[in-house]
Every structure is written in C-alpha cells, then in structure tokens.
C-alpha distance (Angstrom), angle and dihedral (degrees) to the residues before:
residue distance angle dihedral
X1 . . .
X2 3.83 . .
X3 3.80 115.7 .
X4 3.80 122.5 -123.0
X5 3.78 89.4 -103.7
X6 3.83 91.1 54.0
X7 3.81 91.1 48.0
X8 3.80 90.2 48.5
X9 3.80 91.2 52.8
X10 3.82 91.9 46.3
X11 3.78 93.0 51.7
X12 3.78 92.6 43.6
X13 3.85 89.6 54.1
X14 3.83 89.4 49.9
X15 3.77 93.7 48.4
X16 3.79 93.3 44.7
X17 3.79 89.8 51.9
X18 3.84 91.5 48.8
X19 3.80 92.2 50.3
X20 3.81 92.0 45.9
X21 3.83 89.7 53.8
X22 3.78 92.2 45.8
X23 3.75 92.4 48.5
X24 3.81 92.2 50.6
X25 3.83 92.6 45.1
X26 3.80 94.9 50.5
X27 3.80 91.9 43.7
X28 3.76 93.7 51.9
X29 3.86 93.5 43.4
X30 3.81 89.6 51.4
X31 3.82 91.5 54.9
X32 3.79 94.2 57.8
X33 3.78 98.8 35.4
X34 3.79 115.8 115.4
X35 3.81 97.6 -175.7
X36 3.74 106.3 88.3
X37 3.82 98.6 -148.3
X38 3.83 92.7 48.7
X39 3.82 91.4 45.3
X40 3.82 90.9 53.1
X41 3.79 90.7 47.8
X42 3.84 92.3 51.9
X43 3.80 91.7 47.6
X44 3.80 91.7 51.4
X45 3.78 91.8 46.4
X46 3.87 90.4 50.2
X47 3.82 91.4 52.9
X48 3.83 90.6 50.7
X49 3.82 92.3 48.0
X50 3.76 90.8 51.0
X51 3.79 89.0 53.2
X52 3.82 88.4 52.7
X53 3.83 89.9 49.8
X54 3.80 89.2 55.7
X55 3.83 91.6 50.6
X56 3.81 91.9 53.3
X57 3.76 92.9 43.1
X58 3.85 87.9 54.7
X59 3.82 92.0 47.9
X60 3.79 90.8 51.0
X61 3.76 94.5 46.9
X62 3.79 90.3 50.2
X63 3.80 87.9 53.2
X64 3.78 92.2 51.9
X65 3.80 94.5 -105.8
X66 3.79 131.1 119.0
X67 3.83 120.4 -133.2
X68 3.81 114.3 -115.0
X69 3.76 122.5 -149.0
X70 3.80 110.8 -125.1
X71 3.85 121.7 -113.9
X72 3.82 127.1 -115.9
X73 3.82 94.7 24.8
X74 3.83 92.0 143.8
X75 3.80 88.1 56.7
X76 3.78 90.6 53.9
X77 3.83 89.8 50.6
X78 3.80 90.5 47.2
X79 3.82 89.1 49.9
X80 3.78 92.7 55.0
X81 3.76 92.0 46.4
X82 3.82 90.2 53.0
X83 3.74 91.0 48.9
X84 3.76 90.0 51.7
X85 3.80 93.0 48.2
X86 3.76 96.1 45.8
X87 3.84 102.4 35.8
X88 3.79 100.9 20.5
X89 3.83 135.3 -116.4
X90 3.82 92.7 -72.3
X91 3.82 93.7 63.4
X92 3.78 91.8 40.6
X93 3.75 90.2 53.8
X94 3.83 90.1 49.2
X95 3.84 88.4 51.4
X96 3.75 91.2 51.8
X97 3.80 91.3 48.6
X98 3.79 90.7 53.3
X99 3.79 89.0 49.7
X100 3.78 90.9 52.7
X101 3.82 91.5 52.0
X102 3.82 88.5 53.4
X103 3.76 91.1 51.2
X104 3.82 91.9 50.6
X105 3.80 91.4 52.1
X106 3.80 91.3 50.7
X107 3.81 93.2 50.6
X108 3.77 93.0 47.9
X109 3.79 91.9 50.1
X110 3.83 89.7 49.9
X111 3.83 90.4 51.4
X112 3.84 92.5 47.2
X113 3.83 90.0 50.5
X114 3.87 89.4 60.9
X115 3.72 90.8 -136.2
X116 3.86 93.9 134.4
X117 3.77 95.2 48.8
X118 3.79 125.3 -155.8
X119 3.79 95.1 -55.1
X120 3.82 96.0 67.3
X121 3.80 106.0 17.9
X122 3.82 92.6 90.8
X123 3.81 91.3 57.0
X124 3.84 91.3 46.7
X125 3.83 90.9 49.1
X126 3.82 89.1 52.2
X127 3.78 89.2 53.4
X128 3.79 90.5 50.5
X129 3.79 90.7 53.2
X130 3.85 90.9 51.2
X131 3.77 92.1 45.9
X132 3.80 89.5 54.4
X133 3.73 87.4 52.0
X134 3.81 88.6 53.2
X135 3.78 90.3 50.7
X136 3.82 92.3 50.2
X137 3.82 92.1 48.6
X138 3.81 92.2 50.2
X139 3.78 91.6 44.3
X140 3.83 89.6 52.5
X141 3.85 88.5 53.1
X142 3.74 90.5 48.7
X143 3.79 92.0 50.4
X144 3.81 90.5 52.5
X145 3.79 90.5 53.7
X146 3.80 101.7 44.4
X147 3.84 89.8 124.5
X148 3.82 90.4 61.5
X149 3.75 91.8 48.8
X150 3.82 89.7 52.6
X151 3.83 87.9 62.2
X152 3.79 88.3 53.7
X153 3.78 87.3 55.5
X154 3.81 88.6 54.5
X155 3.80 91.2 50.0
X156 3.80 94.0 51.4
X157 3.85 92.3 41.7
X158 3.78 91.0 55.9
X159 3.82 92.7 43.4
X160 3.80 98.8 45.8
X161 3.82 94.5 43.8
X162 3.76 92.6 52.4
X163 3.75 92.6 47.1
X164 3.84 90.2 56.9
X165 3.83 99.9 38.4
X166 3.76 100.5 40.2
X167 3.83 94.7 42.4
X168 3.83 88.2 52.7
X169 3.81 90.2 51.2
X170 3.82 94.8 43.7
X171 3.79 96.0 48.0
X172 3.79 92.0 45.9
X173 3.89 91.8 52.7
X174 3.76 92.5 41.5
X175 3.86 91.1 56.6
X176 3.85 90.8 67.2
X177 3.87 104.3 17.6
X178 3.73 119.3 109.5
X179 3.80 97.4 -157.0
X180 3.84 133.9 41.7
X181 3.79 87.9 -134.0
X182 3.79 89.9 68.0
X183 3.76 91.6 51.7
X184 3.78 90.9 48.2
X185 3.83 94.2 50.0
X186 3.82 91.3 45.3
X187 3.77 92.3 48.2
X188 3.80 94.0 48.2
X189 3.80 90.7 48.3
X190 3.81 91.1 53.0
X191 3.81 90.1 43.7
X192 3.80 95.3 51.1
X193 3.79 92.7 44.7
X194 3.81 91.5 47.5
X195 3.81 91.5 47.8
X196 3.82 93.8 58.1
X197 3.79 92.3 39.3
X198 3.84 93.7 50.7
X199 3.77 94.8 42.6
X200 3.82 92.7 48.8
X201 3.85 91.9 45.8
X202 3.81 93.3 49.2
X203 3.81 91.9 47.1
X204 3.79 92.2 54.0
X205 3.81 93.1 42.5
X206 3.83 92.6 48.2
X207 3.77 92.2 48.4
X208 3.78 92.2 48.7
X209 3.77 91.5 47.0
X210 3.80 91.4 52.8
X211 3.80 91.2 50.3
X212 3.85 91.8 50.9
X213 3.88 91.7 45.3
X214 3.79 92.9 49.8
X215 3.86 91.2 48.9
X216 3.76 91.9 49.6
X217 3.85 93.7 47.7
X218 3.79 95.2 49.3
X219 3.79 105.4 121.9
X220 3.78 92.9 9.6
X221 3.79 124.4 116.5
X222 3.85 92.1 -145.6
X223 3.76 116.0 82.6
X224 3.83 126.9 -167.2
X225 3.78 123.3 -146.5
X226 3.78 111.8 -105.3
X227 3.77 126.3 -158.0
X228 3.80 128.7 -137.7
X229 3.82 109.6 -105.6
X230 3.85 91.6 -143.5
X231 3.76 90.8 54.8
X232 3.79 91.8 46.3
X233 3.78 90.3 51.8
X234 3.79 92.9 45.0
X235 3.79 95.6 51.9
X236 3.80 93.9 43.2
X237 3.81 92.6 47.7
X238 3.81 96.9 46.2
X239 3.79 94.6 47.3
X240 3.84 92.8 42.7
X241 3.76 88.7 58.0
X242 3.85 92.8 45.0
X243 3.77 89.9 50.4
X244 3.83 90.1 48.1
X245 3.77 90.9 59.1
X246 3.81 94.1 56.4
X247 3.86 98.4 75.3
X248 3.78 90.0 42.8
X249 3.85 93.2 57.6
X250 3.89 96.1 86.7
X251 3.77 90.9 53.6
X252 3.75 92.3 46.9
X253 3.84 85.0 56.2
X254 3.86 90.0 54.6
X255 3.78 101.1 -98.8
X256 3.81 118.0 137.4
X257 3.79 141.9 176.6
X258 3.74 121.3 14.1
X259 3.80 91.6 -19.8
X260 3.72 90.8 60.3
X261 3.83 90.5 43.5
X262 3.81 92.3 54.9
X263 3.84 93.1 49.8
X264 3.82 90.5 47.0
X265 3.81 90.9 51.4
X266 3.79 90.9 48.8
X267 3.80 93.8 51.4
X268 3.74 90.5 46.0
X269 3.79 93.0 52.3
X270 3.78 93.0 50.2
X271 3.79 91.4 51.0
X272 3.79 91.1 45.5
X273 3.77 90.9 55.1
X274 3.79 87.6 57.7
X275 3.81 94.8 45.7
X276 3.83 93.6 45.5
X277 3.80 90.4 50.4
X278 3.73 91.3 53.8
X279 3.80 91.9 48.0
X280 3.81 91.7 49.0
X281 3.77 92.2 51.1
X282 3.81 94.6 48.5
X283 3.82 93.2 45.1
X284 3.84 96.4 40.2
X285 3.76 92.8 -123.1
X286 3.82 134.4 131.3
X287 3.78 113.6 -69.5
X288 3.81 92.3 -153.4
X289 3.78 94.1 49.8
X290 3.85 93.9 46.0
X291 3.81 91.6 47.8
X292 3.78 94.5 47.6
X293 3.80 91.0 48.5
X294 3.78 95.7 49.5
X295 3.79 94.2 44.3
X296 3.75 91.8 48.4
X297 3.78 93.0 51.6
X298 3.78 92.2 46.7
X299 3.85 95.1 48.2
X300 3.79 90.1 43.7
X301 3.83 94.1 54.5
X302 3.84 90.4 43.3
X303 3.80 91.3 51.7
X304 3.75 93.0 50.0
X305 3.80 94.0 51.7
X306 3.82 91.0 45.0
X307 3.81 89.6 54.4
X308 3.80 91.2 48.3
X309 3.82 92.3 47.9
X310 3.82 91.7 47.6
X311 3.77 91.7 50.5
X312 3.78 90.6 49.4
X313 3.82 90.0 51.9
X314 3.81 99.9 41.1
X315 3.74 104.3 35.1
X316 3.80 102.8 27.6
X317 3.76 98.9 29.6
X318 3.85 93.2 -127.4
X319 3.84 111.9 163.3
X320 3.74 130.4 157.3
C-alpha cells in the first residue's frame, strides 16, 4: 500500500500536469483570439494557471520529486482549437468551464483526504479559491453568449434526430432490399423529407418561443437571449441532412444486407457519441448517461425496423 508521502507526490504530479496543460491551452487560445474580452480573459487565466504550476513545482521539489511535463500537450491545444473552429467560442468556453469545475472537485477531494497535511493545505486552498474565480469568469462569458449556444443546440438536434430516424429507415429497407442502390435512394428520400420537415418545425417553434419570451419579458429588467428562427432552421436542416448521409455511407461503398447494416450502425454510434457529448456539455449533464441513452434509443429503433424488414422478406416474400 502506498504511503501518504507517495500519494502526495502522485497527486502533485497529476495536478502539476493539469495546470501545465491548462496554462498552455489558455496561452495558445489567447494568441489567436480576435474578441478582445475573451482574449483578456484567456490571458488572465493563463497567468493564474502558471502561478498554480509554480506552487505544485515547489511542493514536488520539497518532497524530493521533480515535476514532469505531460505528453501530447500540442494535441490538447489542437483539440481545443478544432472545437472552437467547428462549434464556436461559446461552446469552447462552456467546455473549459466544465473542465474547471472538475479541477475544483479534484482539489477539494485531495484536501479532504488530508494527504497534503498542514504544510501545504493553505497553498492548495488558495488554488481552489482562484480556480473558483476561473469558473465564475468562464460562466459569466457563457451567460453572455447563450444565444450562440442555442444554435449549437439546433446543430445537435438536427444531427441526432437524423442519426436515429434515417438509420431506422435504412436498416429496415436493407433487411429486404436486393440492391444497395435501393437503400441509398430510400435513405436519401427519408433524409430530404426529414430535412425540410425538421427545418420548418424548428423555424416555427423558434419564432413562437421568441414571441412568448418577448411577451413575458415586457416590463421586466431581465432579458433573455433570443435566437433568429431562420438561423435555427438553417443549422437544424443542414446538420440533419449531414447526419442522414452517415448511415448511407456503407451502401454508397457497395455494401449490402446485414453487412451494410452493421457498418451503418457502427458509424451511427460513433457520431452519436460525439453528439451526445456536445449535448451533455451544453446542458451540464452526465456525458456517460446521455451517450448510453442516445445509443440505446438508436439501436432499439434500428433493431425494430430490421426485424420488421426481415419478417417482410422471409415470411411475406417482399423484396425490392
């Protein structure tokens, strides 16, 4: 069993590595940020994280250990840059805020365990206070960009709905179709119909929501961010159609029957993991729970349509 000193060194290495990564990420994000307020925020957070690095470096040196720089830091930076480019600065800020909350919890658990003793607990508590300041600053930035996050909801709504609906249609058709071309045509028809249906529905829902919100807020000092119905409809429709193409890809490559179905399901699950992760981050819910729920629903609907298609082919002789 590891001694308290060994555990202290192990945690200090982990925390030093986390702070090093955070410092590098914030520094690099600040360099490429065009929005003045967000750039200043990243620069301030980078300075704080560097201060935390120094604290953990000192704790490690006092314990007779030498701090080690973590591996793959450039990949982490690249990942955040890609998130920002694909999903926008509002989502990236939300992701960073979630990360800060996780760091605060880890620090508080370490303090409660008593592993750092009285000699270092004051320094760790000071880091916790500053990390909570980070979280509040990032939360403030998220609150000021709620409208942008709403468009991310539209993107994920369109993507996740199409992954469920079109996969169900494609797998059902593929269970009794004799040619990949039939599956492709059927999938595209469902995808196009769903695109216009979803876009139109979201446009009307967004417009109605704005009307209700405006009526409620009349005479109130508090204002909520409202989205543009046309943008909501655009993002939902475009990403619905993009999601609709994913389960069709195996059949475009020439696969058919149950082999094509398995590949379509696999591609759908991978994409759903991404979509459910985004939803969980935006909604502050469990990534694991959200992923399991969405994958279970998708696989369930696909299984039902496969069974229906198989029955139609085997028992009723239906083939196309």
